Backbone as ProteinMPNN parsed JSONL, in Angstrom:
{"seq_chain_A": "MILVSDDEPSVAESLSKAGPSLNVAVLSENKSKVVERARRDRPDLVVLDVQHKDGFEVLSLLKTGRNTKDIPVVVIAQNDAPELREMALEVGADGFIAKPLGKDILPKLLLFISGRKR", "coords_chain_A": {"N_chain_A": [[-76.228, -45.922, -33.31], [-73.449, -43.785, -34.634], [-70.817, -42.267, -34.518], [-68.767, -39.651, -35.351], [-65.75, -38.573, -36.325], [-63.994, -35.693, -38.352], [-61.962, -34.137, -40.491], [-62.783, -33.264, -42.109], [-66.178, -31.237, -42.683], [-67.724, -32.557, -44.38], [-67.841, -35.343, -44.868], [-69.219, -36.218, -42.602], [-72.019, -34.654, -42.671], [-72.781, -35.565, -44.952], [-73.078, -38.222, -44.304], [-74.82, -37.957, -42.09], [-77.084, -36.838, -43.148], [-78.324, -39.263, -44.807], [-78.645, -41.105, -42.832], [-81.073, -40.889, -41.355], [-83.035, -42.248, -43.281], [-81.95, -45.162, -43.075], [-82.738, -45.457, -40.61], [-80.791, -44.437, -38.591], [-78.566, -42.526, -36.128], [-76.44, -40.329, -36.847], [-73.849, -38.705, -35.646], [-71.653, -36.185, -35.14], [-68.062, -35.238, -33.926], [-65.192, -33.144, -32.923], [-62.071, -34.254, -32.973], [-60.991, -33.706, -30.639], [-62.582, -33.931, -28.803], [-64.083, -36.579, -29.384], [-63.26, -39.031, -27.751], [-64.011, -38.398, -25.123], [-67.256, -38.077, -25.628], [-67.561, -40.5, -26.766], [-67.234, -41.614, -24.524], [-69.356, -40.661, -23.081], [-71.721, -41.118, -24.306], [-71.642, -43.83, -25.609], [-71.436, -45.285, -28.661], [-72.487, -47.15, -31.311], [-70.409, -47.456, -33.562], [-67.342, -46.074, -34.09], [-66.205, -43.822, -36.348], [-63.6, -42.523, -37.719], [-61.265, -40.061, -38.608], [-57.722, -40.879, -39.971], [-55.433, -39.562, -40.368], [-53.956, -37.579, -39.674], [-51.29, -37.399, -37.316], [-52.67, -37.052, -34.618], [-54.832, -38.395, -34.878], [-54.072, -41.187, -34.802], [-53.284, -41.408, -32.422], [-56.132, -40.451, -30.698], [-57.156, -43.077, -31.761], [-55.83, -44.905, -30.053], [-55.952, -44.23, -27.756], [-59.271, -44.32, -27.795], [-59.147, -47.193, -27.892], [-58.033, -48.085, -25.487], [-58.948, -47.654, -23.575], [-61.198, -47.905, -20.615], [-63.689, -47.607, -21.007], [-64.331, -47.491, -23.272], [-63.45, -49.483, -25.225], [-64.469, -51.692, -26.07], [-66.121, -50.506, -28.528], [-66.369, -50.86, -31.783], [-64.209, -49.137, -34.285], [-63.798, -47.641, -37.395], [-61.149, -46.921, -39.465], [-61.039, -43.876, -41.34], [-59.073, -42.699, -44.208], [-57.412, -40.432, -46.598], [-55.388, -41.511, -47.886], [-54.716, -44.333, -49.307], [-52.782, -45.777, -48.416], [-50.626, -48.672, -47.868], [-49.293, -48.823, -45.436], [-50.125, -47.448, -43.751], [-52.198, -48.409, -43.472], [-52.248, -50.546, -42.365], [-50.733, -49.546, -39.932], [-53.077, -48.507, -38.79], [-54.73, -50.921, -38.112], [-53.111, -52.146, -36.058], [-53.027, -50.729, -34.04], [-55.362, -50.812, -33.685], [-57.787, -50.462, -34.944], [-60.691, -51.109, -36.136], [-61.602, -52.021, -38.642], [-60.553, -49.998, -42.031], [-60.989, -47.537, -44.275], [-60.518, -45.948, -47.342], [-60.512, -42.62, -48.655], [-62.365, -41.214, -51.215], [-65.242, -41.57, -49.914], [-67.52, -44.065, -50.594], [-70.759, -43.49, -51.836], [-72.488, -45.882, -50.896], [-71.558, -46.063, -48.434], [-72.849, -45.773, -45.797], [-74.662, -48.059, -45.909], [-73.303, -50.055, -45.827], [-71.872, -49.759, -43.309], [-73.467, -50.21, -41.349], [-74.148, -52.801, -42.191], [-71.62, -53.273, -41.109], [-71.479, -52.957, -38.399], [-74.191, -54.447, -37.38], [-72.981, -57.256, -37.785], [-70.814, -57.194, -36.154], [-72.412, -57.517, -33.32], [-73.705, -59.64, -33.545]], "CA_chain_A": [[-75.579, -44.127, -33.223], [-72.639, -44.087, -35.432], [-69.649, -40.91, -34.298], [-67.693, -39.208, -36.856], [-64.484, -37.565, -36.057], [-63.24, -35.87, -39.769], [-61.978, -32.435, -40.796], [-63.694, -32.775, -43.44], [-67.364, -31.981, -42.741], [-69.11, -33.153, -45.355], [-68.412, -36.672, -44.219], [-70.229, -36.376, -41.349], [-72.942, -33.965, -42.808], [-73.353, -36.637, -45.927], [-73.773, -39.911, -43.384], [-76.054, -37.299, -41.26], [-78.055, -36.907, -44.48], [-78.507, -40.636, -45.256], [-78.853, -41.477, -41.688], [-82.809, -41.175, -41.112], [-83.498, -43.398, -44.067], [-81.792, -46.085, -42.525], [-82.698, -45.461, -39.322], [-79.624, -44.661, -37.768], [-78.424, -41.23, -35.504], [-75.052, -39.87, -37.04], [-73.056, -37.508, -34.752], [-69.987, -35.451, -35.529], [-67.374, -34.324, -33.19], [-63.795, -33.28, -32.893], [-61.018, -34.83, -32.093], [-60.425, -33.116, -29.173], [-63.62, -33.97, -27.902], [-63.986, -37.548, -29.58], [-62.931, -39.983, -26.463], [-65.225, -37.926, -24.374], [-67.976, -37.992, -26.567], [-67.971, -41.889, -26.819], [-67.225, -42.423, -23.302], [-71.114, -40.573, -22.803], [-72.525, -41.61, -25.362], [-71.567, -45.329, -26.522], [-71.918, -45.024, -29.945], [-72.228, -48.692, -31.565], [-69.429, -47.24, -33.99], [-66.826, -44.829, -34.185], [-65.591, -43.263, -37.692], [-62.164, -42.1, -37.029], [-60.356, -40.151, -39.555], [-56.242, -40.817, -38.799], [-54.615, -39.053, -41.611], [-52.749, -36.667, -39.381], [-50.506, -38.316, -35.798], [-53.937, -37.052, -33.601], [-55.747, -39.328, -35.008], [-53.675, -42.063, -33.898], [-53.709, -40.868, -30.299], [-57.382, -40.633, -30.785], [-57.447, -44.224, -31.803], [-55.172, -45.359, -29.448], [-57.486, -43.458, -26.444], [-59.976, -45.372, -27.836], [-59.173, -49.22, -28.112], [-57.645, -48.962, -24.213], [-59.857, -46.966, -22.565], [-62.116, -48.97, -20.292], [-65.696, -47.272, -21.183], [-64.291, -47.348, -24.79], [-62.102, -50.442, -25.867], [-65.555, -52.591, -27.146], [-66.805, -49.703, -29.173], [-65.956, -50.464, -33.224], [-63.619, -47.871, -35.059], [-63.712, -47.776, -37.853], [-61.002, -45.786, -39.673], [-60.807, -43.245, -42.59], [-58.05, -41.498, -44.419], [-57.142, -39.718, -47.475], [-54.304, -41.915, -48.137], [-54.681, -45.343, -48.684], [-50.969, -46.595, -48.228], [-50.144, -50.312, -47.182], [-48.22, -48.968, -44.438], [-51.098, -46.573, -43.288], [-53.544, -49.54, -42.585], [-50.96, -51.971, -41.271], [-50.535, -48.744, -38.908], [-54.446, -48.254, -37.785], [-55.468, -52.005, -37.452], [-51.887, -52.543, -35.293], [-53.125, -49.705, -33.203], [-56.681, -50.898, -32.973], [-58.609, -50.54, -35.9], [-62.125, -52.672, -36.512], [-61.453, -51.43, -40.241], [-59.905, -49.168, -42.789], [-61.358, -47.185, -45.259], [-59.807, -44.949, -48.038], [-61.652, -42.239, -49.15], [-63.286, -40.727, -51.087], [-65.955, -42.651, -49.67], [-68.735, -43.827, -51.771], [-72.431, -43.418, -51.761], [-72.691, -46.533, -49.734], [-70.825, -46.119, -46.98], [-73.875, -45.746, -44.553], [-75.392, -49.406, -45.241], [-71.585, -51.087, -45.093], [-71.069, -49.296, -41.6], [-74.288, -50.719, -40.64], [-73.794, -54.163, -41.946], [-70.54, -54.189, -39.955], [-72.027, -53.048, -36.625], [-74.639, -55.71, -36.978], [-72.042, -58.336, -38.019], [-70.587, -57.473, -34.842], [-73.276, -57.4, -32.701], [-74.004, -60.974, -33.426]], "C_chain_A": [[-74.076, -44.374, -33.697], [-72.055, -42.583, -34.562], [-68.814, -41.176, -35.065], [-66.783, -38.239, -36.286], [-63.992, -37.381, -37.773], [-63.148, -34.68, -39.841], [-62.685, -32.287, -41.691], [-65.281, -32.435, -42.992], [-68.509, -32.551, -43.425], [-69.064, -34.754, -45.39], [-69.422, -36.768, -43.401], [-71.65, -35.988, -41.603], [-73.517, -35.076, -44.261], [-73.855, -37.75, -45.373], [-74.845, -39.343, -42.52], [-77.706, -37.397, -42.189], [-79.085, -38.182, -44.601], [-78.742, -41.262, -43.751], [-80.264, -41.594, -41.262], [-83.476, -42.13, -41.926], [-83.337, -45.058, -43.98], [-81.79, -46.387, -41.005], [-81.853, -45.323, -38.115], [-79.443, -42.931, -37.28], [-76.931, -41.298, -35.836], [-74.524, -38.587, -36.45], [-72.017, -37.148, -34.879], [-69.342, -34.828, -34.473], [-66.218, -34.017, -33.338], [-63.067, -34.127, -32.504], [-60.439, -34.631, -31.091], [-61.158, -33.965, -28.397], [-64.008, -35.346, -28.097], [-64.124, -38.993, -28.129], [-64.245, -39.31, -25.708], [-66.497, -38.441, -24.505], [-68.646, -39.527, -26.298], [-67.732, -42.601, -25.539], [-68.49, -41.846, -22.632], [-71.98, -41.222, -23.273], [-73.09, -43.303, -25.737], [-72.479, -45.576, -27.33], [-71.647, -46.488, -29.883], [-70.945, -48.574, -33.048], [-68.58, -45.781, -34.026], [-66.21, -44.535, -35.836], [-64.642, -42.385, -37.726], [-61.106, -41.334, -38.325], [-58.996, -39.904, -38.875], [-55.338, -40.268, -39.774], [-53.818, -38.286, -40.974], [-52.409, -37.742, -37.75], [-51.593, -37.943, -34.558], [-54.331, -37.897, -33.892], [-55.361, -40.711, -34.394], [-53.829, -42.22, -32.182], [-54.809, -41.562, -29.943], [-57.58, -42.187, -30.365], [-57.426, -45.164, -30.67], [-55.76, -45.098, -28.151], [-58.297, -44.631, -26.272], [-59.98, -46.491, -27.421], [-58.483, -49.085, -26.502], [-57.946, -48.163, -23.515], [-60.83, -47.846, -22.032], [-63.253, -48.829, -20.319], [-65.526, -47.688, -22.84], [-63.606, -47.909, -25.843], [-63.28, -51.496, -26.611], [-65.934, -51.665, -28.206], [-65.785, -49.888, -30.629], [-65.48, -49.177, -33.362], [-63.359, -48.543, -36.333], [-62.914, -46.089, -38.745], [-60.866, -45.357, -41.087], [-59.784, -42.413, -43.095], [-57.507, -41.374, -46.011], [-56.373, -40.338, -48.476], [-54.376, -43.663, -48.264], [-53.361, -46.492, -49.199], [-51.014, -47.899, -47.156], [-49.669, -49.516, -45.593], [-49.193, -47.773, -43.292], [-52.632, -47.444, -42.499], [-53.362, -50.003, -42.618], [-50.943, -51.094, -39.711], [-52.247, -48.909, -38.006], [-54.65, -49.49, -37.48], [-53.934, -52.721, -36.529], [-52.51, -51.728, -33.862], [-54.743, -50.269, -32.671], [-57.771, -51.03, -33.841], [-59.473, -51.75, -36.029], [-61.845, -53.005, -37.996], [-61.058, -50.251, -40.736], [-60.593, -48.644, -43.647], [-60.811, -46.126, -45.848], [-61.365, -43.801, -48.458], [-61.384, -41.68, -50.464], [-64.155, -42.029, -50.968], [-66.853, -42.405, -50.146], [-70.083, -43.574, -51.221], [-73.331, -44.7, -50.832], [-72.324, -47.08, -48.814], [-71.365, -46.649, -45.862], [-73.976, -47.081, -44.268], [-74.02, -50.45, -45.242], [-71.356, -50.787, -43.708], [-72.151, -50.052, -41.142], [-74.344, -52.095, -40.493], [-72.403, -54.096, -40.846], [-70.82, -54.148, -38.707], [-72.894, -54.04, -36.478], [-73.955, -57.219, -37.295], [-71.645, -58.283, -36.617], [-71.306, -57.569, -33.695], [-74.016, -59.182, -32.423], [-73.367, -62.027, -32.853]], "O_chain_A": [[-73.474, -45.241, -33.064], [-72.899, -41.875, -34.013], [-68.248, -42.198, -35.454], [-67.16, -37.165, -35.817], [-63.686, -38.349, -38.469], [-64.034, -33.963, -39.375], [-63.199, -31.232, -42.062], [-65.885, -33.503, -42.888], [-69.671, -32.863, -43.166], [-70.005, -35.413, -45.83], [-70.438, -37.431, -43.607], [-72.544, -36.625, -41.046], [-74.727, -35.239, -44.418], [-74.889, -38.282, -45.777], [-75.762, -40.088, -42.175], [-78.84, -37.813, -41.955], [-80.311, -38.128, -44.514], [-79.242, -42.371, -43.935], [-80.527, -42.668, -40.722], [-84.389, -42.813, -41.462], [-84.056, -45.935, -44.458], [-81.136, -47.209, -40.363], [-82.021, -45.832, -37.007], [-80.063, -42.082, -37.921], [-76.201, -42.119, -35.281], [-74.87, -37.491, -36.892], [-71.171, -38.019, -34.681], [-69.917, -33.858, -33.981], [-65.787, -34.787, -34.197], [-63.438, -34.851, -31.581], [-59.481, -35.26, -30.643], [-60.681, -34.652, -27.494], [-64.411, -35.782, -27.019], [-65.123, -39.65, -27.835], [-65.371, -39.798, -25.804], [-66.934, -39.202, -23.642], [-69.757, -39.777, -25.83], [-67.92, -43.805, -25.363], [-68.827, -42.431, -21.603], [-72.898, -41.829, -22.721], [-74.187, -43.803, -25.987], [-73.66, -45.9, -27.203], [-70.99, -47.084, -29.029], [-70.614, -49.653, -33.54], [-69.084, -44.658, -33.995], [-65.7, -45.542, -36.326], [-65.046, -41.223, -37.773], [-60.27, -42.027, -38.905], [-58.787, -39.235, -37.863], [-54.258, -40.857, -39.805], [-52.751, -38.117, -41.565], [-53.172, -38.584, -37.274], [-51.393, -38.533, -33.497], [-54.293, -38.683, -32.946], [-56.112, -41.318, -33.63], [-54.303, -42.897, -31.27], [-54.899, -42.614, -29.309], [-57.955, -42.609, -29.271], [-58.316, -45.92, -30.283], [-56.038, -46.102, -27.496], [-58.315, -45.51, -25.41], [-60.791, -46.863, -26.574], [-58.326, -50.234, -26.087], [-57.138, -47.834, -22.646], [-61.387, -48.599, -22.83], [-64.02, -49.646, -19.809], [-66.457, -48.124, -23.516], [-63.231, -47.404, -26.901], [-62.97, -52.057, -27.662], [-66.15, -52.391, -29.176], [-64.706, -49.302, -30.724], [-66.002, -48.201, -32.822], [-62.863, -49.662, -36.462], [-63.366, -44.946, -38.817], [-60.629, -46.173, -41.977], [-59.548, -41.378, -42.47], [-57.195, -42.435, -46.552], [-56.448, -40.018, -49.662], [-54.068, -44.282, -47.246], [-53.179, -47.459, -49.94], [-51.363, -47.958, -45.977], [-49.996, -50.184, -44.612], [-48.791, -47.43, -42.18], [-53.493, -47.258, -41.639], [-54.216, -50.778, -43.05], [-51.079, -51.648, -38.621], [-52.427, -49.339, -36.867], [-54.848, -49.531, -36.265], [-53.887, -53.949, -36.471], [-52.38, -52.229, -32.745], [-55.178, -50.152, -31.526], [-58.717, -51.73, -33.481], [-59.171, -52.943, -36.035], [-61.873, -54.153, -38.439], [-61.156, -49.301, -39.959], [-61.181, -49.601, -44.151], [-60.517, -45.202, -45.089], [-62.575, -44.015, -48.524], [-60.218, -41.653, -50.86], [-64.01, -43.105, -51.548], [-67.325, -41.286, -50.344], [-70.264, -43.487, -50.006], [-74.421, -44.569, -50.275], [-72.559, -48.199, -48.356], [-70.907, -47.514, -45.114], [-73.691, -47.586, -43.182], [-73.951, -51.508, -44.617], [-70.682, -51.53, -42.996], [-71.734, -50.809, -40.265], [-74.494, -52.704, -39.434], [-72.296, -54.866, -39.892], [-70.539, -55.044, -37.912], [-72.661, -54.75, -35.5], [-74.561, -58.241, -36.972], [-72.027, -59.17, -35.855], [-70.518, -57.778, -32.772], [-74.595, -59.674, -31.454], [-73.872, -63.149, -32.892]]}, "name": "protein", "num_of_chains": 1, "seq": "MILVSDDEPSVAESLSKAGPSLNVAVLSENKSKVVERARRDRPDLVVLDVQHKDGFEVLSLLKTGRNTKDIPVVVIAQNDAPELREMALEVGADGFIAKPLGKDILPKLLLFISGRKR"}
């Protein structure tokens, strides 16, 4: 299962539509509840928008939480500024992808998950 938290509903919607064909569940959650949802559901991956300061706070909570620190988090952001990418990786992100996301994003995320499970 992939848990998506993004201010743009279109990201989660497009991943959800492609999910069944790749045999993966894609769930969406708002930033205020994503940590709680990750604790409860233990997704294989969290896709998190960090465009605003609260996104980095959520990333930090996920990567330092006892029940969530081992869940990989791929950060997405509208801006591919090197400082934003660097900050996300410093806070604990396992990957960084700039928007707009391509149509091949879900297969890439699944490859990322399978590579981490080995």
